[in-house]
N, C-alpha and C positions, 0 to 999 in steps of 0.2 A: 582238250576235247570240247567241241562245240555242239550243243544239242544232241545228247546221246540218244540213239534210236536202236530198236531191236527188230531185226528181220524175223522171219518165221522160225529160224533155227534157235532163236532165243539169245544169241550172243549180242553184246552191246557194241555199238560202233559210233563213231562221230559222223553226224549228218554231213558236215562239211567235207570230210575225207571221202565218204561214200559218193558224194556228188562229183568230186574230182575223178574218182575211179570210173564213173559212168562215162566220162569223156575219153578215158584211156582204153578201157577194155570193152570188147564186144559183148561179153556176158558178165554181168556183175555178180560177184561171189562174196560171201562172208569172208572177211580177212582172216578169221580164225580157223573155221572148219571147211572153208571153200564150198559150202552149200550154195547153190545158185539162188540169187535174189531176182525174182521175176520183175520185168519192167512194169511199172505201175503198182508195185507192191506197196502196201501201206506200211510206212515206217513212222511209227508214232514216237514222239519224244517221251522219254522216261522222265516225268516231271520231278519225281523225288530225287533222282540222281542228278538231274540238271540243277536243282536247288543246292545240293551238296557241293557240286563242282563249282557253282557260282561263288562259293566262299573261298575258293583256292585259285591260284594262278596256275592253270593247267594248260600245257601246250601239246599239240599233236606232234 
């Protein structure tokens, strides 16, 4: 997981993976609940989780 972000639904996702999905899907959706993520939606990095993940070798 690279730079965990949370869309409006509150689920966490990998910013890198969501960026890849933007190029594949016409409508970006949360990978867990399938809630739509609007274009230009603010996806802020969860800094605390990013710090924790930084201590581990985590792959998408």
